[in-house]
C-alpha positions in Angstrom: 16.8 -4.8 -0.8 15.7 -1.4 0.5 12.2 -0.7 1.4 11.8 1.6 -1.7 13.2 -0.9 -4.1 10.8 -3.6 -2.6 7.8 -1.1 -3.2 8.9 -0.4 -6.6 9.4 -4.0 -7.5 5.9 -4.9 -5.9 4.4 -2.1 -8.1 6.0 -3.3 -11.2 4.9 -6.9 -10.7 1.5 -5.7 -9.9 1.2 -3.8 -13.4 2.7 -6.9 -15.2 -0.2 -8.9 -14.0 -2.9 -6.4 -14.1 -2.0 -3.9 -16.8 -4.2 -0.7 -16.5 -6.1 0.8 -18.2 -7.4 -2.3 -19.8 -5.8 -2.9 -22.9 -7.6 -1.8 -26.2 -7.1 -3.3 -29.8 -8.0 0.0 -31.7 -8.0 3.7 -31.3 -10.0 4.6 -34.5 -12.7 6.3 -32.9 -10.1 8.4 -30.6 -8.5 9.4 -34.0 -11.7 10.6 -35.5 -12.2 12.8 -32.5 -9.1 14.7 -32.7 -9.0 15.2 -36.4 -10.4 18.7 -35.9 -7.6 21.2 -35.8 -9.7 23.7 -33.8 -9.8 21.1 -31.0 -6.1 20.8 -30.9 -5.8 24.5 -31.0 -8.0 24.8 -27.8 -6.0 22.3 -26.0 -2.8 24.0 -26.8 -4.0 27.2 -25.4 -5.0 25.6 -22.2 -1.5 24.7 -21.6 0.2 27.7 -23.3 -2.3 30.8 -23.4 0.8 33.1 -24.2 2.4 31.1 -26.8 1.3 30.9 -30.6 -0.4 27.8 -31.8 2.0 25.1 -33.1 1.8 21.4 -33.3 5.4 20.4 -34.0 6.4 20.0 -30.3 7.7 17.3 -28.2 5.7 15.3 -25.6 6.9 12.9 -22.9 4.1 10.5 -21.6 5.6 9.6 -18.2 4.1 6.3 -17.1 2.2 5.8 -20.3 0.4 2.6 -19.4 -1.3 0.6 -22.1 -2.5 3.3 -24.7 -2.0 6.8 -23.3 1.3 7.4 -25.5 -0.5 6.1 -28.4 -3.5 8.4 -27.8 -1.2 11.5 -27.7 0.6 10.4 -31.0 -2.9 10.3 -32.7 -4.0 13.4 -31.2 -0.8 15.2 -32.1 0.4 13.7 -35.4 2.8 16.8 -35.9 4.4 16.1 -32.5 7.3 14.0 -31.4 5.8 11.6 -28.7 7.8 9.7 -26.3 6.3 7.0 -24.0 8.0 5.5 -21.0 6.7 2.9 -18.4 8.5 0.3 -16.3 5.9 -2.3 -17.1 6.9 -4.4 -20.1 3.2 -5.4 -20.6 2.3 -1.8 -20.9 5.2 -0.9 -23.3 4.2 -4.0 -25.4 0.5 -3.1 -25.5 1.4 0.5 -26.6 3.7 -0.8 -29.2 1.0 -3.0 -30.7 -1.1 0.1 -30.9 1.8 2.1 -32.6 2.2 -0.8 -35.3 -1.6 -1.1 -35.9 -2.0 2.9 -36.4 1.4 3.4 -38.0 2.5 5.9 -35.3 5.9 7.0 -36.8 5.9 10.0 -34.4 6.0 7.7 -31.4 9.1 6.3 -29.6 8.7 3.8 -26.7 11.0 2.7 -24.0 10.7 0.5 -20.8 12.1 3.0 -18.3 10.9 4.2 -14.8 9.8 7.7 -14.4 12.7 8.4 -12.0 15.3 7.6 -14.7 13.7 10.0 -17.3 17.1 11.8 -17.7 18.3 8.6 -19.5 16.4 9.7 -22.4 19.0 12.6 -23.1 16.1 14.9 -24.1 14.1 17.7 -22.8 10.4 18.1 -23.6 7.8 20.9 -24.3 5.1 19.0 -22.6 5.0 16.2 -20.1 1.9 14.3 -19.4 2.0 12.2 -16.0 -1.4 11.1 -14.9 -2.1 8.5 -12.2 1.7 7.8 -11.7 3.5 9.8 -9.1 1.1 8.7 -6.3 2.2 5.0 -6.8 6.0 5.7 -6.7 7.9 4.8 -3.6 9.3 8.4 -3.5 6.9 10.9 -5.5 9.2 13.8 -4.8 12.0 12.0 -6.7 9.9 11.3 -9.5 8.6 14.7 -9.8 12.1 16.2 -9.6 13.1 13.8 -12.4 10.3 15.1 -14.7 11.1 18.8 -14.0 14.7 18.0 -14.9 13.6 17.0 -18.6 10.8 19.6 -18.8 11.9 22.7 -20.9 12.0 25.9 -18.9 8.9 27.4 -20.8 7.2 23.7 -21.0 4.0 22.6 -19.4 3.1 19.5 -17.4 -0.1 17.8 -17.1 -0.1 16.1 -13.8 -3.0 14.1 -12.0 -2.7 12.7 -8.4 -5.4 11.0 -6.2 -7.4 13.3 -3.9 -8.2 12.0 -0.4 -11.6 13.0 0.6 -13.6 11.4 -2.3 -11.5 8.2 -1.9 -12.5 7.8 1.6 -14.4 4.5 0.9 -11.5 3.3 -1.3 -9.2 3.6 1.5 -11.5 1.8 3.8 -11.7 -1.1 1.7 -8.0 -1.1 1.2 -7.6 -1.3 4.9 -10.2 -4.1 5.0 -8.2 -6.0 2.4 -5.0 -5.6 4.4 -6.5 -6.7 7.5 -7.8 -9.9 5.9 -4.9 -10.6 3.8 -6.8 -10.2 0.4 -4.3 -10.3 -2.4 -4.3 -9.1 -6.0 -5.1 -12.5 -7.4 -7.8 -13.8 -9.7 -9.5 -15.6 -6.7 -9.0 -12.6 -4.4 -10.4 -10.2 -6.8 -13.3 -12.5 -7.5 -14.2 -12.9 -3.9 -13.8 -9.1 -3.4 -16.4 -8.4 -6.1 -18.8 -10.7 -4.5 -18.4 -9.0 -1.2 -18.8 -5.4 -2.8 -22.0 -6.6 -4.3 -23.5 -6.7 -0.6 -21.6 -3.5 0.6 -24.0 -1.5 2.9 -25.9 1.3 0.9 -24.4 3.8 3.3 -20.8 2.8 2.9 -18.7 5.6 1.5 -17.6 3.4 -1.4 -21.2 2.3 -2.2 -22.0 5.6 -3.9 -18.9 5.4 -6.1 -19.7 2.0 -7.2 -23.2 3.0 -8.1 -21.9 5.9 -10.2 -19.1 4.2 -11.8 -20.1 0.6 -12.8 -16.9 0.2 -14.8 -15.2 0.2 -11.4 -16.0 -3.5 -11.1 -14.0 -4.4 -13.9 -11.1 -6.5 -12.5 -8.2 -4.3 -13.6 -9.9 -1.1 -12.3 -10.8 -2.8 -9.0 -7.4 -4.1 -8.6 -5.9 -0.8 -9.3 -8.1 1.0 -6.8 -8.4 -1.6 -3.9 -5.5 -3.8 -4.0 -2.5 -1.6 -5.3 0.6 -2.1 -3.2 1.4 1.6 -3.2 -1.2 4.4 -3.0 -1.2 7.9 -1.6 -3.5 11.0 -2.0 -2.9 14.7 -1.9 -5.3 17.3 -0.6 -4.9 20.7 -2.2 -2.6 22.1 0.4 -0.5 19.0 0.2 -0.5 19.1 -3.6 0.8 22.6 -3.6 3.6 21.8 -1.1 4.5 18.8 -3.3 4.9 21.0 -6.3 6.9 23.5 -4.4 9.2 20.9 -3.1 9.7 19.6 -6.7 10.4 23.0 -8.2 7.0 23.3 -9.8 4.1 25.7 -9.5 0.3 25.5 -10.3 -0.8 27.1 -13.4 -4.6 26.2 -13.4 -6.7 23.1 -12.9 -7.4 21.2 -15.9 -11.1 21.6 -15.0 -11.1 24.6 -12.6 -14.9 25.3 -12.1 -15.3 22.7 -9.2 -12.5 24.5 -7.3 -13.9 28.1 -7.7 -16.8 29.8 -5.5 -18.0 31.5 -8.7 -19.2 28.2 -9.9 -22.0 25.6 -9.2 -23.1 24.9 -5.6 -20.3 26.9 -4.2 -21.6 30.2 -5.7 -25.0 29.6 -4.1 -23.9 29.1 -0.4 -24.0 32.2 2.0 -20.2 31.8 2.3 -19.4 32.3 -1.5 -18.4 36.1 -1.2 -16.2 35.4 1.9 -14.5 32.5 -0.1 -14.0 34.8 -2.9 -12.0 37.3 -0.9 -9.4 34.5 0.1 -6.2 33.8 -1.9 -6.6 31.4 -4.6 -4.8 28.5 -2.8 -7.2 29.0 0.2 -10.2 29.0 -2.3 -9.2 25.8 -3.8 -8.6 24.1 -0.4 -12.0 25.3 1.0 -13.8 24.1 -2.2 -12.3 20.6 -2.0 -13.5 20.2 1.6 -16.9 21.6 1.0 -17.4 19.3 -2.1 -15.9 16.3 -0.5 -16.3 14.1 -3.5 -13.3 14.9 -5.6 -11.5 11.8 -6.5 -8.4 13.1 -8.1 -6.6 16.6 -8.8 -5.7 17.2 -12.5 -3.5 20.2 -13.0 -1.5 22.2 -15.5 1.9 22.9 -13.8 5.0 24.8 -14.8 8.6 25.1 -13.7 9.0 27.6 -10.9 11.7 29.4 -13.1 9.4 29.9 -16.1 10.2 33.0 -18.0 7.6 35.4 -17.0 6.0 33.1 -14.5 2.9 31.1 -15.1 0.4 32.3 -17.3 -2.9 33.6 -15.8 -6.1 35.6 -16.3 -5.8 38.6 -18.6 -8.6 40.4 -16.8 -7.5 43.7 -15.3 -4.7 44.1 -17.6 -5.0 47.0 -20.2 -4.2 44.7 -23.0 -7.1 42.3 -22.2 -9.1 43.1 -25.3 -6.3 41.7 -27.6 -6.9 38.2 -26.2 -8.8 35.8 -28.4 -11.4 33.6 -26.8 -11.5 30.0 -28.1 -14.3 27.7 -27.0 -13.5 24.4 -25.5 -14.7 21.4 -27.4 -17.0 20.0 -24.6 -18.9 23.0 -24.4 -22.7 22.6 -24.9 -25.5 25.3 -25.0 -28.6 23.8 -23.7 -31.9 25.8 -24.8 -34.5 23.8 -23.5 -36.4 23.8 -20.0 -34.3 27.1 -19.1 -34.5 29.0 -15.7 -36.3 32.4 -15.9 -34.4 35.0 -17.9 -31.9 32.5 -19.4 -31.4 32.3 -23.3 -29.2 29.3 -22.7 -27.4 27.3 -20.0 -23.8 26.4 -20.8 -22.3 23.2 -19.6 -18.9 21.5 -20.1 -19.7 17.8 -20.6 -16.2 16.9 -19.2 -17.1 18.2 -15.8 -16.8 15.8 -12.7 -19.5 17.8 -10.9 -22.9 17.9 -12.6 -23.7 21.1 -10.6 -21.6 23.2 -12.7 -23.5 25.3 -15.3 -23.7 28.8 -16.5 -27.0 30.3 -17.4 -26.6 33.4 -19.8 -29.2 35.9 -21.0 -29.9 36.9 -24.7 -27.2 39.5 -24.8 -24.6 37.2 -23.5 -25.7 34.6 -25.7 -25.1 36.8 -28.7 -21.5 37.4 -27.5 -20.9 33.7 -26.7 -22.3 32.8 -30.3 -19.9 35.3 -31.9 -16.8 33.5 -30.6 -15.0 32.2 -33.6 -11.5 31.7 -32.4 -10.3 34.5 -34.6 -11.8 37.8 -33.2 -10.4 39.3 -30.1 -12.2 40.2 -27.2 -12.2 43.9 -28.2 -13.4 43.3 -31.6 -16.3 41.0 -30.2 -17.5 43.3 -27.4 -15.4 46.4 -27.0 -13.8 46.9 -23.7 -17.0 47.3 -21.4 -17.0 46.0 -18.1 -20.0 43.8 -18.8 -18.4 42.0 -21.6 -15.1 41.6 -19.4 -17.5 39.9 -16.7 -19.0 37.6 -19.1 -15.8 36.3 -20.5 -14.3 36.0 -17.1 -17.1 33.8 -16.0 -16.9 31.7 -19.3 -13.2 31.2 -18.3 -14.0 30.0 -14.8 -16.7 27.7 -16.1 -14.2 26.1 -18.5 -16.2 27.2 -21.4 -13.1 28.9 -22.9 -9.5 29.4 -23.1 -7.7 32.4 -24.3 -5.0 32.9 -27.0 -3.0 35.8 -25.7 -0.1 35.3 -28.0 -1.2 38.3 -30.0 -0.9 40.9 -27.3 1.4 43.8 -27.6 5.3 43.8 -27.9 7.0 43.1 -24.4 3.8 41.7 -22.9 4.2 38.6 -21.0 0.9 37.2 -21.9 -1.8 36.3 -19.2 -0.3 37.6 -16.0 -2.2 39.3 -13.1 -1.2 39.7 -9.6 -4.9 39.6 -8.4 -4.9 35.9 -9.5 -1.8 35.0 -7.6 -1.9 31.9 -5.3 -0.2 34.1 -2.6 
């Protein structure tokens, strides 16, 4: 047996014994959360700002785990969802949710990501989170997914980030040196040891902030997994390039920007802002030092018109329609001086990311209804353009650019290139 096959067999056996995430028996709360069509429209334009909203598209959940494909089938009842996983246990758990919630739009198959071509289909969207970094050959996995992604499709990709996981990798090495295995006894003893972990250990903060991390399946997945790698921002961009893919945007982009949070308040913020975007992202990761993962929207490198980007700076930007993201919250108590509200996105991993707005800006923000374009909301003044650009970087809005003029390619701007 080759080394790669041995690793693949070990990973498959690991998930048969410790399925992750922990299986759930019901998704009713999740179904209710996604009943609002406005929530689905906002998500659609996060992936496709230049494409009219539609719900009858195809989704591949690659490495679907115990419930992820069922969640997408509930989220998008008009879509055709396919879930694949090499773990029979994961496919069985998802199948139980399919039957319980009568998910006729969901198809399941026990199949490794690397063999996605055997489905004989291509997909508008691929969701692959927490999978490729566990493969013996992540490059082969990414190439296999690109081959079944439609040319104008979008992929949600999540891989581990190295610096925030420093403590995890230290304990992984500790376990390897002591021969601690992913068994019930081994996990139980490891939990006891972590209970007296020195307060200054890099893993101690993570354990305090994420108490569910001590749940057995999560602990095993993080500390005792037989195959695990992480990607810094430059390494991720190189990984995408090798796989024929390109970065569109981060799923939550504010932590990567010198315009937002603590990075906007350091003396080097203006200098960072003059760097190419790829260098801004790399510098942000290094300064923050706590990112556990990178979640991104990526596209094929031959996507017609290239990846969609910001409209600002184009003559047709007033035709774009801003849409609020569902996790947006306007706080109006205990405000800083001069602020009428402070906007936060409750899904941000970094709590320092928030956006104070004054009374005039709040009036513009309150006027966002998902129907009126930027020009109708605020004319074409530079002040309004600046506000909506800040809202975009702070993950408060996405844009529907599908209504721009004939022949336009939607959201494209050389000023926002990664080069």
